[in-house]
C-alpha beads as a LAMMPS data file, in Angstrom:
LAMMPS data file: protein, C-alpha beads

431 atoms
430 bonds

1 atom types
1 bond types

-500.0 500.0 xlo xhi
-500.0 500.0 ylo yhi
-500.0 500.0 zlo zhi

Masses

1 110.0

Atoms # bond

1 1 1 -197.786 156.959 -145.628
2 1 1 -201.527 157.074 -145.629
3 1 1 -203.271 154.468 -147.900
4 1 1 -204.774 155.701 -151.064
5 1 1 -207.764 153.204 -150.244
6 1 1 -208.508 152.774 -146.496
7 1 1 -208.962 149.211 -145.360
8 1 1 -212.569 148.486 -144.533
9 1 1 -213.227 148.426 -140.604
10 1 1 -212.573 144.986 -139.227
11 1 1 -215.736 144.735 -137.538
12 1 1 -217.648 145.835 -140.698
13 1 1 -215.626 143.458 -142.863
14 1 1 -216.185 140.344 -140.185
15 1 1 -220.096 140.528 -140.936
16 1 1 -219.524 140.532 -144.962
17 1 1 -219.990 137.072 -146.554
18 1 1 -216.353 137.417 -147.659
19 1 1 -215.262 138.088 -144.014
20 1 1 -217.154 135.100 -142.678
21 1 1 -215.465 133.022 -145.568
22 1 1 -212.067 134.456 -144.523
23 1 1 -212.714 133.645 -140.629
24 1 1 -213.427 130.006 -141.597
25 1 1 -210.478 129.662 -143.765
26 1 1 -208.062 131.134 -141.422
27 1 1 -208.839 128.642 -139.066
28 1 1 -207.815 125.813 -141.320
29 1 1 -204.545 127.475 -142.528
30 1 1 -201.232 127.570 -140.942
31 1 1 -202.503 125.411 -138.147
32 1 1 -204.908 128.314 -137.261
33 1 1 -202.077 130.599 -135.930
34 1 1 -203.650 133.688 -137.375
35 1 1 -207.053 132.924 -136.167
36 1 1 -206.999 135.122 -133.278
37 1 1 -205.599 138.230 -135.325
38 1 1 -207.761 140.787 -137.127
39 1 1 -208.360 140.210 -140.658
40 1 1 -205.419 141.501 -142.802
41 1 1 -205.338 144.941 -144.632
42 1 1 -205.134 143.190 -147.952
43 1 1 -208.576 141.594 -147.518
44 1 1 -209.933 144.559 -145.968
45 1 1 -208.725 146.666 -148.861
46 1 1 -209.872 144.720 -151.596
47 1 1 -213.311 144.503 -149.702
48 1 1 -214.042 147.965 -150.640
49 1 1 -214.940 146.448 -154.107
50 1 1 -218.085 144.458 -153.045
51 1 1 -217.788 141.772 -155.613
52 1 1 -214.041 141.436 -156.215
53 1 1 -212.972 140.013 -153.001
54 1 1 -215.443 137.140 -153.249
55 1 1 -214.356 136.458 -156.706
56 1 1 -210.663 136.613 -155.804
57 1 1 -210.877 134.644 -152.453
58 1 1 -211.349 131.185 -153.876
59 1 1 -208.177 131.524 -156.101
60 1 1 -206.227 133.073 -153.251
61 1 1 -207.300 130.054 -151.133
62 1 1 -206.554 127.662 -153.963
63 1 1 -203.054 128.731 -154.403
64 1 1 -202.391 128.341 -150.663
65 1 1 -203.063 124.615 -151.055
66 1 1 -200.812 121.668 -151.423
67 1 1 -200.537 121.134 -155.007
68 1 1 -197.120 122.540 -154.821
69 1 1 -194.854 121.683 -151.842
70 1 1 -195.176 124.416 -149.300
71 1 1 -191.386 125.106 -149.331
72 1 1 -191.435 125.572 -153.204
73 1 1 -194.644 127.560 -152.914
74 1 1 -193.164 130.151 -150.558
75 1 1 -189.925 130.452 -152.577
76 1 1 -192.040 131.460 -155.547
77 1 1 -194.139 134.025 -153.462
78 1 1 -191.298 135.593 -151.980
79 1 1 -189.145 135.655 -155.207
80 1 1 -192.294 137.267 -156.781
81 1 1 -192.565 140.018 -153.846
82 1 1 -188.909 140.727 -154.359
83 1 1 -189.154 141.280 -157.959
84 1 1 -192.379 143.155 -157.668
85 1 1 -190.881 145.258 -154.803
86 1 1 -193.928 144.527 -152.589
87 1 1 -193.091 145.142 -148.940
88 1 1 -196.575 143.874 -147.719
89 1 1 -196.213 140.504 -149.375
90 1 1 -192.569 140.105 -148.567
91 1 1 -193.175 140.734 -144.634
92 1 1 -196.167 138.176 -144.601
93 1 1 -194.488 135.496 -146.572
94 1 1 -191.155 135.911 -144.990
95 1 1 -193.127 134.783 -141.645
96 1 1 -194.808 132.096 -143.756
97 1 1 -191.553 130.902 -145.231
98 1 1 -189.981 130.479 -141.836
99 1 1 -193.262 128.405 -140.739
100 1 1 -192.765 125.972 -143.490
101 1 1 -189.070 125.264 -142.848
102 1 1 -187.127 128.142 -145.070
103 1 1 -184.191 129.559 -142.896
104 1 1 -183.527 133.255 -142.393
105 1 1 -180.284 132.606 -144.711
106 1 1 -182.433 131.042 -147.465
107 1 1 -184.936 133.726 -147.211
108 1 1 -182.255 136.343 -147.543
109 1 1 -180.926 134.473 -150.612
110 1 1 -184.183 134.698 -152.338
111 1 1 -183.504 138.424 -152.778
112 1 1 -180.313 137.850 -154.711
113 1 1 -179.050 137.299 -158.262
114 1 1 -176.679 134.561 -156.930
115 1 1 -178.420 131.149 -157.247
116 1 1 -175.062 129.065 -156.733
117 1 1 -176.234 128.005 -153.113
118 1 1 -179.779 126.654 -154.078
119 1 1 -180.823 123.133 -154.947
120 1 1 -180.931 122.843 -158.780
121 1 1 -184.725 122.628 -159.001
122 1 1 -185.272 125.559 -156.540
123 1 1 -182.919 127.837 -158.564
124 1 1 -185.062 126.920 -161.755
125 1 1 -188.133 127.927 -159.567
126 1 1 -186.247 131.348 -159.031
127 1 1 -185.419 131.615 -162.719
128 1 1 -189.155 130.962 -163.651
129 1 1 -190.205 133.818 -161.546
130 1 1 -187.816 136.104 -163.255
131 1 1 -188.747 135.176 -166.497
132 1 1 -192.520 135.853 -165.765
133 1 1 -191.760 138.969 -164.293
134 1 1 -189.632 140.169 -167.140
135 1 1 -190.953 138.464 -170.031
136 1 1 -194.522 137.291 -168.902
137 1 1 -193.476 133.847 -170.254
138 1 1 -191.394 130.832 -169.413
139 1 1 -188.571 130.007 -171.726
140 1 1 -188.372 126.511 -173.410
141 1 1 -185.166 125.610 -171.290
142 1 1 -187.052 126.593 -168.028
143 1 1 -190.212 124.763 -169.022
144 1 1 -188.216 121.613 -169.906
145 1 1 -186.528 121.773 -166.388
146 1 1 -189.725 122.437 -164.673
147 1 1 -191.391 119.480 -166.553
148 1 1 -188.687 116.965 -165.472
149 1 1 -190.198 117.288 -161.933
150 1 1 -193.602 119.001 -162.225
151 1 1 -196.667 117.700 -163.599
152 1 1 -198.748 119.838 -166.189
153 1 1 -201.128 120.436 -163.279
154 1 1 -198.253 121.693 -161.195
155 1 1 -196.728 123.875 -163.993
156 1 1 -200.142 125.515 -164.377
157 1 1 -200.485 125.947 -160.611
158 1 1 -196.914 127.627 -160.519
159 1 1 -198.226 130.164 -163.248
160 1 1 -201.263 130.924 -161.356
161 1 1 -199.530 131.402 -157.929
162 1 1 -196.901 133.865 -159.547
163 1 1 -199.800 135.610 -161.414
164 1 1 -202.010 135.864 -158.366
165 1 1 -199.193 137.546 -156.263
166 1 1 -198.207 139.731 -159.019
167 1 1 -201.906 141.024 -159.100
168 1 1 -201.736 141.455 -155.324
169 1 1 -198.774 143.446 -155.721
170 1 1 -200.467 145.862 -158.168
171 1 1 -203.104 146.273 -155.608
172 1 1 -201.071 146.423 -152.470
173 1 1 -198.357 148.754 -153.888
174 1 1 -200.750 151.108 -155.891
175 1 1 -203.034 151.496 -152.897
176 1 1 -200.093 151.906 -150.436
177 1 1 -201.406 149.448 -148.076
178 1 1 -199.321 149.266 -145.038
179 1 1 -198.059 146.135 -143.208
180 1 1 -200.527 144.879 -140.531
181 1 1 -199.770 146.518 -137.156
182 1 1 -200.144 143.079 -135.418
183 1 1 -196.991 141.683 -137.165
184 1 1 -194.243 141.880 -134.763
185 1 1 -190.881 143.269 -136.203
186 1 1 -192.031 142.654 -139.830
187 1 1 -189.138 141.827 -142.279
188 1 1 -187.871 144.723 -144.451
189 1 1 -188.057 144.080 -148.086
190 1 1 -184.542 144.127 -149.600
191 1 1 -184.125 146.156 -152.883
192 1 1 -183.731 144.918 -156.266
193 1 1 -180.923 146.693 -157.416
194 1 1 -180.205 147.810 -160.914
195 1 1 -183.899 147.252 -161.927
196 1 1 -186.791 149.457 -162.524
197 1 1 -189.126 148.285 -159.672
198 1 1 -192.740 147.403 -160.620
199 1 1 -193.948 148.352 -157.117
200 1 1 -194.259 151.369 -154.664
201 1 1 -190.763 152.362 -155.254
202 1 1 -191.080 152.382 -159.138
203 1 1 -188.463 154.709 -160.448
204 1 1 -184.979 154.512 -161.746
205 1 1 -182.233 154.260 -159.007
206 1 1 -180.278 157.138 -160.675
207 1 1 -183.223 159.389 -160.456
208 1 1 -183.602 159.124 -156.708
209 1 1 -182.466 162.485 -155.092
210 1 1 -180.025 162.862 -152.128
211 1 1 -176.317 162.193 -151.264
212 1 1 -175.015 159.054 -153.059
213 1 1 -178.000 158.501 -155.267
214 1 1 -175.969 157.615 -158.370
215 1 1 -173.922 154.848 -156.712
216 1 1 -176.784 152.187 -157.454
217 1 1 -175.763 152.361 -161.136
218 1 1 -171.858 152.645 -160.652
219 1 1 -169.738 150.207 -161.935
220 1 1 -166.477 149.419 -160.191
221 1 1 -163.441 147.895 -161.985
222 1 1 -161.157 145.825 -159.756
223 1 1 -157.485 144.856 -160.747
224 1 1 -156.477 141.341 -159.752
225 1 1 -153.448 139.166 -160.305
226 1 1 -155.138 137.743 -163.340
227 1 1 -156.458 141.082 -164.867
228 1 1 -159.409 143.591 -164.694
229 1 1 -162.920 142.554 -163.423
230 1 1 -166.150 144.585 -163.225
231 1 1 -167.965 144.682 -160.091
232 1 1 -171.685 145.319 -160.277
233 1 1 -174.430 145.988 -157.523
234 1 1 -175.603 142.909 -155.719
235 1 1 -177.971 141.965 -153.181
236 1 1 -176.265 142.271 -149.706
237 1 1 -175.374 138.802 -148.114
238 1 1 -175.442 138.023 -144.551
239 1 1 -171.784 136.696 -144.596
240 1 1 -169.970 138.606 -143.356
241 1 1 -172.336 140.327 -141.391
242 1 1 -172.483 143.927 -141.786
243 1 1 -171.667 144.546 -138.038
244 1 1 -168.486 142.320 -138.411
245 1 1 -167.350 144.530 -141.400
246 1 1 -167.814 147.764 -139.306
247 1 1 -165.807 146.212 -136.480
248 1 1 -162.909 145.383 -138.624
249 1 1 -163.126 148.556 -140.850
250 1 1 -164.813 151.374 -138.824
251 1 1 -163.405 154.014 -141.147
252 1 1 -166.324 152.926 -143.442
253 1 1 -168.214 155.067 -141.110
254 1 1 -165.709 158.201 -141.263
255 1 1 -167.540 159.977 -144.266
256 1 1 -170.789 160.009 -141.924
257 1 1 -169.121 161.062 -138.802
258 1 1 -166.455 163.276 -139.804
259 1 1 -168.321 164.967 -142.752
260 1 1 -169.472 168.114 -141.084
261 1 1 -166.374 168.427 -138.841
262 1 1 -162.939 169.723 -138.936
263 1 1 -161.526 166.761 -137.006
264 1 1 -160.863 163.694 -139.336
265 1 1 -159.683 161.125 -136.618
266 1 1 -160.068 157.459 -137.095
267 1 1 -162.833 155.654 -135.134
268 1 1 -162.020 153.874 -132.099
269 1 1 -164.425 150.702 -131.207
270 1 1 -165.368 150.971 -127.542
271 1 1 -167.848 148.327 -127.329
272 1 1 -169.609 145.906 -129.606
273 1 1 -172.995 144.351 -128.806
274 1 1 -173.057 142.797 -125.515
275 1 1 -174.789 139.837 -126.504
276 1 1 -171.844 139.198 -128.864
277 1 1 -168.956 139.784 -126.528
278 1 1 -169.355 140.952 -123.057
279 1 1 -172.610 140.647 -121.078
280 1 1 -173.124 143.044 -118.182
281 1 1 -173.031 141.626 -114.785
282 1 1 -174.232 144.690 -112.846
283 1 1 -177.555 145.695 -113.886
284 1 1 -176.568 148.049 -116.866
285 1 1 -177.691 147.248 -120.494
286 1 1 -176.128 147.971 -123.811
287 1 1 -178.425 147.310 -126.619
288 1 1 -177.012 149.232 -129.508
289 1 1 -175.085 147.332 -132.110
290 1 1 -171.804 149.052 -131.419
291 1 1 -170.345 152.333 -129.749
292 1 1 -167.439 154.001 -131.180
293 1 1 -165.874 157.450 -130.414
294 1 1 -163.623 160.043 -132.466
295 1 1 -160.564 161.514 -131.047
296 1 1 -162.605 164.289 -129.137
297 1 1 -164.478 161.693 -127.044
298 1 1 -167.580 162.266 -129.144
299 1 1 -169.593 158.969 -128.969
300 1 1 -170.929 157.353 -132.104
301 1 1 -173.941 155.067 -131.580
302 1 1 -174.115 152.625 -134.519
303 1 1 -177.304 150.427 -135.086
304 1 1 -177.022 148.004 -137.929
305 1 1 -179.917 146.483 -139.917
306 1 1 -178.531 143.061 -141.338
307 1 1 -180.171 141.881 -144.539
308 1 1 -181.653 138.777 -142.907
309 1 1 -183.153 140.701 -139.916
310 1 1 -186.849 140.629 -139.332
311 1 1 -186.955 144.340 -138.440
312 1 1 -186.452 147.353 -140.425
313 1 1 -184.425 150.712 -140.653
314 1 1 -187.568 152.431 -138.972
315 1 1 -187.322 150.400 -136.165
316 1 1 -183.523 150.777 -135.880
317 1 1 -184.346 154.674 -135.831
318 1 1 -186.590 154.189 -132.912
319 1 1 -184.239 152.235 -130.999
320 1 1 -181.105 154.398 -131.602
321 1 1 -183.070 157.318 -130.290
322 1 1 -184.128 155.479 -127.176
323 1 1 -180.437 154.610 -126.532
324 1 1 -179.439 158.141 -127.115
325 1 1 -181.951 159.373 -124.572
326 1 1 -180.732 157.169 -121.883
327 1 1 -177.094 157.350 -122.724
328 1 1 -175.888 158.364 -119.335
329 1 1 -178.063 155.649 -117.591
330 1 1 -176.842 152.885 -120.109
331 1 1 -173.005 153.759 -120.091
332 1 1 -171.705 155.184 -116.831
333 1 1 -167.975 155.656 -116.629
334 1 1 -167.207 152.151 -115.158
335 1 1 -169.054 150.522 -117.896
336 1 1 -167.198 152.544 -120.587
337 1 1 -163.847 151.841 -118.898
338 1 1 -164.562 147.962 -118.651
339 1 1 -165.870 148.070 -122.309
340 1 1 -162.773 149.712 -123.725
341 1 1 -160.562 147.445 -121.656
342 1 1 -162.216 144.227 -122.878
343 1 1 -162.372 145.464 -126.437
344 1 1 -158.648 146.026 -126.210
345 1 1 -157.882 142.517 -124.516
346 1 1 -159.346 140.954 -127.558
347 1 1 -156.574 142.752 -129.727
348 1 1 -153.981 141.800 -127.143
349 1 1 -153.624 145.525 -126.198
350 1 1 -154.812 148.009 -123.359
351 1 1 -157.078 150.950 -123.623
352 1 1 -154.108 153.361 -123.314
353 1 1 -152.264 151.577 -126.046
354 1 1 -155.347 151.495 -128.378
355 1 1 -155.517 155.209 -127.972
356 1 1 -151.871 155.859 -128.843
357 1 1 -152.294 153.527 -131.835
358 1 1 -155.065 155.606 -133.124
359 1 1 -153.070 158.730 -132.597
360 1 1 -155.347 160.232 -129.806
361 1 1 -153.417 162.622 -127.735
362 1 1 -155.189 161.921 -124.432
363 1 1 -154.843 159.556 -121.575
364 1 1 -157.591 156.836 -121.080
365 1 1 -159.034 158.423 -117.994
366 1 1 -159.619 161.825 -119.360
367 1 1 -160.973 160.409 -122.791
368 1 1 -163.521 158.258 -121.074
369 1 1 -164.718 160.957 -118.705
370 1 1 -165.235 163.283 -121.790
371 1 1 -167.131 160.297 -123.438
372 1 1 -169.205 159.917 -120.668
373 1 1 -169.885 163.768 -120.299
374 1 1 -170.832 163.859 -123.911
375 1 1 -173.215 160.990 -123.542
376 1 1 -174.859 162.600 -120.644
377 1 1 -175.247 166.006 -122.530
378 1 1 -176.509 164.259 -125.595
379 1 1 -173.644 165.323 -127.469
380 1 1 -173.329 162.421 -129.874
381 1 1 -173.802 161.121 -133.428
382 1 1 -176.292 158.213 -134.366
383 1 1 -175.520 156.154 -137.265
384 1 1 -177.990 153.582 -138.853
385 1 1 -176.416 151.095 -141.391
386 1 1 -178.253 148.986 -143.624
387 1 1 -177.629 147.441 -147.133
388 1 1 -180.434 149.780 -148.347
389 1 1 -183.069 152.268 -147.133
390 1 1 -186.413 152.888 -148.759
391 1 1 -186.875 156.431 -149.972
392 1 1 -189.393 157.257 -147.370
393 1 1 -186.810 156.530 -144.564
394 1 1 -184.297 158.878 -146.355
395 1 1 -186.832 161.655 -145.985
396 1 1 -187.502 160.818 -142.529
397 1 1 -183.867 160.835 -141.593
398 1 1 -183.331 164.126 -143.437
399 1 1 -186.073 165.735 -141.522
400 1 1 -184.718 164.555 -138.082
401 1 1 -181.424 165.655 -138.656
402 1 1 -182.491 169.196 -139.474
403 1 1 -184.420 169.478 -136.120
404 1 1 -181.581 168.088 -133.980
405 1 1 -179.081 170.586 -132.529
406 1 1 -176.318 168.952 -130.067
407 1 1 -177.099 165.410 -131.658
408 1 1 -176.614 164.470 -135.186
409 1 1 -178.148 161.494 -137.202
410 1 1 -177.149 159.743 -140.257
411 1 1 -177.797 156.797 -142.345
412 1 1 -175.120 154.831 -144.143
413 1 1 -175.913 152.319 -146.833
414 1 1 -173.236 149.904 -147.221
415 1 1 -173.716 148.502 -150.518
416 1 1 -172.177 145.363 -151.999
417 1 1 -170.619 145.068 -155.559
418 1 1 -169.467 141.614 -156.852
419 1 1 -168.335 139.877 -160.025
420 1 1 -169.159 136.538 -158.242
421 1 1 -165.635 135.931 -157.342
422 1 1 -164.730 139.255 -155.514
423 1 1 -166.920 141.542 -153.536
424 1 1 -166.689 145.307 -152.417
425 1 1 -168.712 147.143 -149.990
426 1 1 -169.199 150.891 -150.676
427 1 1 -170.690 153.151 -148.080
428 1 1 -173.212 155.919 -149.124
429 1 1 -174.159 158.644 -146.691
430 1 1 -177.814 159.683 -146.082
431 1 1 -178.077 162.732 -143.919

Bonds

1 1 1 2
2 1 2 3
3 1 3 4
4 1 4 5
5 1 5 6
6 1 6 7
7 1 7 8
8 1 8 9
9 1 9 10
10 1 10 11
11 1 11 12
12 1 12 13
13 1 13 14
14 1 14 15
15 1 15 16
16 1 16 17
17 1 17 18
18 1 18 19
19 1 19 20
20 1 20 21
21 1 21 22
22 1 22 23
23 1 23 24
24 1 24 25
25 1 25 26
26 1 26 27
27 1 27 28
28 1 28 29
29 1 29 30
30 1 30 31
31 1 31 32
32 1 32 33
33 1 33 34
34 1 34 35
35 1 35 36
36 1 36 37
37 1 37 38
38 1 38 39
39 1 39 40
40 1 40 41
41 1 41 42
42 1 42 43
43 1 43 44
44 1 44 45
45 1 45 46
46 1 46 47
47 1 47 48
48 1 48 49
49 1 49 50
50 1 50 51
51 1 51 52
52 1 52 53
53 1 53 54
54 1 54 55
55 1 55 56
56 1 56 57
57 1 57 58
58 1 58 59
59 1 59 60
60 1 60 61
61 1 61 62
62 1 62 63
63 1 63 64
64 1 64 65
65 1 65 66
66 1 66 67
67 1 67 68
68 1 68 69
69 1 69 70
70 1 70 71
71 1 71 72
72 1 72 73
73 1 73 74
74 1 74 75
75 1 75 76
76 1 76 77
77 1 77 78
78 1 78 79
79 1 79 80
80 1 80 81
81 1 81 82
82 1 82 83
83 1 83 84
84 1 84 85
85 1 85 86
86 1 86 87
87 1 87 88
88 1 88 89
89 1 89 90
90 1 90 91
91 1 91 92
92 1 92 93
93 1 93 94
94 1 94 95
95 1 95 96
96 1 96 97
97 1 97 98
98 1 98 99
99 1 99 100
100 1 100 101
101 1 101 102
102 1 102 103
103 1 103 104
104 1 104 105
105 1 105 106
106 1 106 107
107 1 107 108
108 1 108 109
109 1 109 110
110 1 110 111
111 1 111 112
112 1 112 113
113 1 113 114
114 1 114 115
115 1 115 116
116 1 116 117
117 1 117 118
118 1 118 119
119 1 119 120
120 1 120 121
121 1 121 122
122 1 122 123
123 1 123 124
124 1 124 125
125 1 125 126
126 1 126 127
127 1 127 128
128 1 128 129
129 1 129 130
130 1 130 131
131 1 131 132
132 1 132 133
133 1 133 134
134 1 134 135
135 1 135 136
136 1 136 137
137 1 137 138
138 1 138 139
139 1 139 140
140 1 140 141
141 1 141 142
142 1 142 143
143 1 143 144
144 1 144 145
145 1 145 146
146 1 146 147
147 1 147 148
148 1 148 149
149 1 149 150
150 1 150 151
151 1 151 152
152 1 152 153
153 1 153 154
154 1 154 155
155 1 155 156
156 1 156 157
157 1 157 158
158 1 158 159
159 1 159 160
160 1 160 161
161 1 161 162
162 1 162 163
163 1 163 164
164 1 164 165
165 1 165 166
166 1 166 167
167 1 167 168
168 1 168 169
169 1 169 170
170 1 170 171
171 1 171 172
172 1 172 173
173 1 173 174
174 1 174 175
175 1 175 176
176 1 176 177
177 1 177 178
178 1 178 179
179 1 179 180
180 1 180 181
181 1 181 182
182 1 182 183
183 1 183 184
184 1 184 185
185 1 185 186
186 1 186 187
187 1 187 188
188 1 188 189
189 1 189 190
190 1 190 191
191 1 191 192
192 1 192 193
193 1 193 194
194 1 194 195
195 1 195 196
196 1 196 197
197 1 197 198
198 1 198 199
199 1 199 200
200 1 200 201
201 1 201 202
202 1 202 203
203 1 203 204
204 1 204 205
205 1 205 206
206 1 206 207
207 1 207 208
208 1 208 209
209 1 209 210
210 1 210 211
211 1 211 212
212 1 212 213
213 1 213 214
214 1 214 215
215 1 215 216
216 1 216 217
217 1 217 218
218 1 218 219
219 1 219 220
220 1 220 221
221 1 221 222
222 1 222 223
223 1 223 224
224 1 224 225
225 1 225 226
226 1 226 227
227 1 227 228
228 1 228 229
229 1 229 230
230 1 230 231
231 1 231 232
232 1 232 233
233 1 233 234
234 1 234 235
235 1 235 236
236 1 236 237
237 1 237 238
238 1 238 239
239 1 239 240
240 1 240 241
241 1 241 242
242 1 242 243
243 1 243 244
244 1 244 245
245 1 245 246
246 1 246 247
247 1 247 248
248 1 248 249
249 1 249 250
250 1 250 251
251 1 251 252
252 1 252 253
253 1 253 254
254 1 254 255
255 1 255 256
256 1 256 257
257 1 257 258
258 1 258 259
259 1 259 260
260 1 260 261
261 1 261 262
262 1 262 263
263 1 263 264
264 1 264 265
265 1 265 266
266 1 266 267
267 1 267 268
268 1 268 269
269 1 269 270
270 1 270 271
271 1 271 272
272 1 272 273
273 1 273 274
274 1 274 275
275 1 275 276
276 1 276 277
277 1 277 278
278 1 278 279
279 1 279 280
280 1 280 281
281 1 281 282
282 1 282 283
283 1 283 284
284 1 284 285
285 1 285 286
286 1 286 287
287 1 287 288
288 1 288 289
289 1 289 290
290 1 290 291
291 1 291 292
292 1 292 293
293 1 293 294
294 1 294 295
295 1 295 296
296 1 296 297
297 1 297 298
298 1 298 299
299 1 299 300
300 1 300 301
301 1 301 302
302 1 302 303
303 1 303 304
304 1 304 305
305 1 305 306
306 1 306 307
307 1 307 308
308 1 308 309
309 1 309 310
310 1 310 311
311 1 311 312
312 1 312 313
313 1 313 314
314 1 314 315
315 1 315 316
316 1 316 317
317 1 317 318
318 1 318 319
319 1 319 320
320 1 320 321
321 1 321 322
322 1 322 323
323 1 323 324
324 1 324 325
325 1 325 326
326 1 326 327
327 1 327 328
328 1 328 329
329 1 329 330
330 1 330 331
331 1 331 332
332 1 332 333
333 1 333 334
334 1 334 335
335 1 335 336
336 1 336 337
337 1 337 338
338 1 338 339
339 1 339 340
340 1 340 341
341 1 341 342
342 1 342 343
343 1 343 344
344 1 344 345
345 1 345 346
346 1 346 347
347 1 347 348
348 1 348 349
349 1 349 350
350 1 350 351
351 1 351 352
352 1 352 353
353 1 353 354
354 1 354 355
355 1 355 356
356 1 356 357
357 1 357 358
358 1 358 359
359 1 359 360
360 1 360 361
361 1 361 362
362 1 362 363
363 1 363 364
364 1 364 365
365 1 365 366
366 1 366 367
367 1 367 368
368 1 368 369
369 1 369 370
370 1 370 371
371 1 371 372
372 1 372 373
373 1 373 374
374 1 374 375
375 1 375 376
376 1 376 377
377 1 377 378
378 1 378 379
379 1 379 380
380 1 380 381
381 1 381 382
382 1 382 383
383 1 383 384
384 1 384 385
385 1 385 386
386 1 386 387
387 1 387 388
388 1 388 389
389 1 389 390
390 1 390 391
391 1 391 392
392 1 392 393
393 1 393 394
394 1 394 395
395 1 395 396
396 1 396 397
397 1 397 398
398 1 398 399
399 1 399 400
400 1 400 401
401 1 401 402
402 1 402 403
403 1 403 404
404 1 404 405
405 1 405 406
406 1 406 407
407 1 407 408
408 1 408 409
409 1 409 410
410 1 410 411
411 1 411 412
412 1 412 413
413 1 413 414
414 1 414 415
415 1 415 416
416 1 416 417
417 1 417 418
418 1 418 419
419 1 419 420
420 1 420 421
421 1 421 422
422 1 422 423
423 1 423 424
424 1 424 425
425 1 425 426
426 1 426 427
427 1 427 428
428 1 428 429
429 1 429 430
430 1 430 431
């Protein structure tokens, strides 16, 4: 999507007073790891206002200092980015969070309503950001808990930090500033379900057009041994991983892969990612997360974007198109046969037995030859699975689906609903 205000040219920016100040400061921050990168789009966008960036730069530099512990500073920034649905800030500070010692799991948990796994004071920091986001003020209880550890100077610093990044979210989201191209596999911003976002995706979830759009606001009632419990949308967790859920319950994909076809067969797992299970030994590679097939031998390539992945659905789409275009080269008959047999061994079975158990009325040899032929002809289905797709990705997916003939492409949002003790995963198809 084209920015509403183009970032200033990097060379033009470099010779401005603000650009020279930035170049000096970047050498001294983050151990200088960004000193060899072009000035970021955020600075070059604000630089279009000749006096605004010089006014903001000292404050941006100040809040990046050490008045707050670096780990706590990045938790506040990431939570502000998530609540503001600011993908630019999330991508950059996902990397900064890792640099100061946050783990991928902890960063993923920043984008969650569940605070049970946080240290008590870190949970207070998350609560403080939430209150500032929704009420523009801290509650008495939160202030008291902050004051038990922070000085007045640090509490003021926290308020300024959240405010600065909220201001940046206003600018970045409204100007449609893109994540810098020099960032390798920028992290995908998790959705803030059930809320009206204040950033570039600001709209009610139930107003989104397309299949399954109303499921964000759906409430699920679960009957347990102790009675009824209501499940509500929650941020996806990395445990269990989405790809493991699909291995155990491949029929979660059935709506996507069977929706346009007369056949309604269960899906057979041929192979899961080679780095997980079976590395190749003869020069062939298998990079897609999983390969399934239906009873007619139609291959289903599945690429999964986990909540903690540092790459996004757009990258997954590019990868899966590459796999599909090289299907015959990646998966010749002997690789398919070995893959199926290995998958069967994990279940104490054989390929023939799995086919029979699934109700496939074909022998293993014929089935695999059909699968190989379909891969070579590009007669296949591609499925990208994530906990959430941004609206612009849905549009790209639908456009691509309209252009394809023998191949088909789908997105499946595998959404998590929970009451704190129980969870359910509900698939929603984007075509």
